[in-house]
Every structure is written in C-alpha cells, then in structure tokens.
C-alpha positions as YAML, in Angstrom:
chain: A
units: angstrom
residues:
- id: 1
  name: UNK
  ca: [69.19, 112.91, 110.82]
- id: 2
  name: UNK
  ca: [69.88, 114.65, 107.45]
- id: 3
  name: UNK
  ca: [66.93, 116.65, 106.37]
- id: 4
  name: UNK
  ca: [67.24, 115.20, 102.78]
- id: 5
  name: UNK
  ca: [66.42, 111.53, 104.33]
- id: 6
  name: UNK
  ca: [63.00, 110.00, 103.57]
- id: 7
  name: UNK
  ca: [60.76, 108.42, 106.42]
- id: 8
  name: UNK
  ca: [61.52, 105.09, 105.70]
- id: 9
  name: UNK
  ca: [65.24, 106.19, 105.38]
- id: 10
  name: UNK
  ca: [64.87, 107.59, 108.77]
- id: 11
  name: UNK
  ca: [63.72, 104.86, 110.25]
- id: 12
  name: UNK
  ca: [66.19, 102.44, 108.46]
- id: 13
  name: UNK
  ca: [68.81, 104.85, 110.14]
- id: 14
  name: UNK
  ca: [67.20, 104.69, 113.68]
- id: 15
  name: UNK
  ca: [67.32, 100.85, 113.46]
- id: 16
  name: UNK
  ca: [70.88, 100.57, 112.40]
- id: 17
  name: UNK
  ca: [71.79, 103.30, 115.32]
- id: 18
  name: UNK
  ca: [69.47, 101.26, 117.52]
- id: 19
  name: UNK
  ca: [71.37, 97.73, 116.76]
- id: 20
  name: UNK
  ca: [74.74, 98.94, 116.71]
- id: 21
  name: UNK
  ca: [74.37, 101.12, 120.13]
- id: 22
  name: UNK
  ca: [72.71, 98.05, 121.83]
- id: 23
  name: UNK
  ca: [75.94, 96.30, 121.34]
- id: 24
  name: UNK
  ca: [78.02, 98.16, 124.10]
- id: 25
  name: UNK
  ca: [76.44, 101.11, 126.04]
- id: 26
  name: UNK
  ca: [79.71, 102.74, 125.66]
- id: 27
  name: UNK
  ca: [80.20, 102.23, 121.76]
- id: 28
  name: UNK
  ca: [79.89, 105.20, 119.81]
- id: 29
  name: UNK
  ca: [76.38, 105.20, 117.34]
- id: 30
  name: UNK
  ca: [77.71, 105.09, 113.66]
- id: 31
  name: UNK
  ca: [78.83, 108.26, 112.01]
- id: 32
  name: UNK
  ca: [76.60, 109.81, 109.24]
- id: 33
  name: UNK
  ca: [79.37, 108.83, 106.68]
- id: 34
  name: UNK
  ca: [79.05, 105.38, 107.70]
- id: 35
  name: UNK
  ca: [75.75, 105.02, 108.24]
- id: 36
  name: UNK
  ca: [75.08, 106.53, 104.59]
- id: 37
  name: UNK
  ca: [77.73, 103.89, 103.50]
- id: 38
  name: UNK
  ca: [75.70, 100.89, 104.86]
- id: 39
  name: UNK
  ca: [72.37, 102.54, 103.80]
- id: 40
  name: UNK
  ca: [73.59, 102.81, 100.30]
- id: 41
  name: UNK
  ca: [75.08, 99.30, 100.46]
- id: 42
  name: UNK
  ca: [71.38, 97.91, 101.67]
- id: 43
  name: UNK
  ca: [69.63, 99.88, 99.23]
- id: 44
  name: UNK
  ca: [71.20, 99.06, 96.04]
- id: 45
  name: UNK
  ca: [71.56, 95.40, 97.17]
- id: 46
  name: UNK
  ca: [75.99, 95.78, 97.11]
- id: 47
  name: UNK
  ca: [78.09, 92.79, 96.08]
- id: 48
  name: UNK
  ca: [80.51, 93.80, 98.66]
- id: 49
  name: UNK
  ca: [80.76, 96.65, 101.31]
- id: 50
  name: UNK
  ca: [84.23, 98.01, 101.78]
- id: 51
  name: UNK
  ca: [84.43, 99.12, 105.24]
- id: 52
  name: UNK
  ca: [87.27, 98.86, 108.06]
- id: 53
  name: UNK
  ca: [85.11, 100.61, 111.27]
- id: 54
  name: UNK
  ca: [84.21, 98.15, 113.41]
- id: 55
  name: UNK
  ca: [80.57, 99.48, 114.28]
- id: 56
  name: UNK
  ca: [80.14, 99.76, 110.62]
- id: 57
  name: UNK
  ca: [81.07, 95.78, 110.10]
- id: 58
  name: UNK
  ca: [78.85, 95.02, 113.13]
- id: 59
  name: UNK
  ca: [76.18, 96.79, 110.96]
- id: 60
  name: UNK
  ca: [77.13, 94.47, 108.24]
- id: 61
  name: UNK
  ca: [76.72, 91.33, 110.14]
- id: 62
  name: UNK
  ca: [73.46, 92.67, 111.34]
- id: 63
  name: UNK
  ca: [71.97, 93.61, 107.88]
- id: 64
  name: UNK
  ca: [73.82, 90.46, 106.23]
- id: 65
  name: UNK
  ca: [75.53, 92.64, 103.92]
- id: 66
  name: UNK
  ca: [78.77, 91.18, 102.30]
- id: 67
  name: UNK
  ca: [82.01, 93.22, 103.34]
- id: 68
  name: UNK
  ca: [85.59, 93.43, 103.26]
- id: 69
  name: UNK
  ca: [88.48, 95.63, 104.38]
- id: 70
  name: UNK
  ca: [91.95, 95.99, 103.41]
- id: 71
  name: UNK
  ca: [93.10, 92.80, 104.59]
- id: 72
  name: UNK
  ca: [90.62, 91.12, 102.76]
- id: 73
  name: UNK
  ca: [91.64, 93.09, 99.42]
- id: 74
  name: UNK
  ca: [95.00, 91.96, 100.06]
- id: 75
  name: UNK
  ca: [94.35, 88.67, 100.47]
- id: 76
  name: UNK
  ca: [92.15, 88.55, 97.27]
- id: 77
  name: UNK
  ca: [94.93, 90.25, 95.09]
- id: 78
  name: UNK
  ca: [97.39, 87.37, 96.21]
- id: 79
  name: UNK
  ca: [94.57, 84.83, 95.16]
- id: 80
  name: UNK
  ca: [94.38, 86.40, 91.91]
- id: 81
  name: UNK
  ca: [97.89, 86.63, 91.34]
- id: 82
  name: UNK
  ca: [98.15, 90.10, 91.22]
- id: 83
  name: UNK
  ca: [100.80, 90.36, 93.60]
- id: 84
  name: UNK
  ca: [103.27, 88.08, 94.61]
- id: 85
  name: UNK
  ca: [103.60, 86.10, 98.28]
- id: 86
  name: UNK
  ca: [106.55, 88.53, 99.12]
- id: 87
  name: UNK
  ca: [104.81, 91.96, 98.10]
- id: 88
  name: UNK
  ca: [101.95, 90.55, 100.15]
- id: 89
  name: UNK
  ca: [103.82, 90.08, 103.23]
- id: 90
  name: UNK
  ca: [105.47, 93.56, 102.87]
- id: 91
  name: UNK
  ca: [101.87, 95.14, 102.43]
- id: 92
  name: UNK
  ca: [100.77, 93.35, 105.52]
- id: 93
  name: UNK
  ca: [103.74, 94.28, 107.55]
- id: 94
  name: UNK
  ca: [103.12, 98.08, 106.86]
- id: 95
  name: UNK
  ca: [99.46, 97.50, 107.46]
- id: 96
  name: UNK
  ca: [100.66, 96.01, 110.84]
- id: 97
  name: UNK
  ca: [102.74, 98.63, 111.54]
- id: 98
  name: UNK
  ca: [100.64, 101.53, 110.82]
- id: 99
  name: UNK
  ca: [96.76, 99.93, 111.15]
- id: 100
  name: UNK
  ca: [94.68, 99.06, 114.09]
- id: 101
  name: UNK
  ca: [94.50, 95.36, 113.70]
- id: 102
  name: UNK
  ca: [94.56, 92.86, 116.50]
- id: 103
  name: UNK
  ca: [97.25, 90.61, 116.81]
- id: 104
  name: UNK
  ca: [95.17, 87.22, 115.93]
- id: 105
  name: UNK
  ca: [93.57, 88.91, 112.71]
- id: 106
  name: UNK
  ca: [97.40, 89.63, 111.54]
- id: 107
  name: UNK
  ca: [98.05, 86.05, 112.36]
- id: 108
  name: UNK
  ca: [95.24, 84.58, 110.28]
- id: 109
  name: UNK
  ca: [96.06, 86.80, 107.34]
- id: 110
  name: UNK
  ca: [99.46, 85.83, 107.53]
- id: 111
  name: UNK
  ca: [98.40, 82.00, 107.66]
- id: 112
  name: UNK
  ca: [95.94, 82.39, 104.94]
- id: 113
  name: UNK
  ca: [99.24, 83.82, 102.75]
- id: 114
  name: UNK
  ca: [100.92, 80.48, 103.54]
- id: 115
  name: UNK
  ca: [103.29, 81.81, 106.10]
- id: 116
  name: UNK
  ca: [104.38, 78.69, 108.59]
- id: 117
  name: UNK
  ca: [104.62, 79.72, 112.45]
...
C-alpha cells in the first residue's frame, strides 16, 4: 500500500480489494491506479466515474458510485446531438474492432442508437 495513505485510506483500500477479490478467486486485485481512481471518486463524492476496467466497474457498483465508459460517452454525445447517428455508428465500429467489448454490449449500444436488427 502507498506510504502516503492514511489509516482510514488504507482500511478503505483493503475493503475494496477484499470485495473485488471475493468476486472471483482468479480475478486479479484492482491495481493501485484504479484503486486511487475509485478512492478519489468516493472521497470527493464524484458525480460520475469514468472507468473501463471490469474490476473497477465492479468496485463502483459495490460502492454505489455512478460510472460510465467510452460507450456511455458515445451514447451521451449522440443524445446531446454532438454527433450524428452515422458518426456514432462509425465510432462504435472502431471501438468494436479495437476494443474488448462483449457482443451483447455492442448490440445494446446499437439498439440504443436506433439500429434495427
């Protein structure tokens, strides 16, 4: 644990590690960067946490922190009219090609963008 971390901070990080690790014996614990991210969001009562890592997302769910990732930002940009449906679909295709998103998640985003099967 980082030396600069206070006693309460160390306790908080230990709780997060335990909760995330308990989910799966084979799942790696959150790395310190992600722990700092989630801890800072919790401490500052952040409106939204941007996180893509599965364990980080799980920690946000456990701690009831609102979160989003790239796909959420893409949907929000489309909802706000910052990009067209066509631009959103092109970006989604790029994310699908180079990202690590499950097929059902991509299908849900397409549905939410108004793509019919």
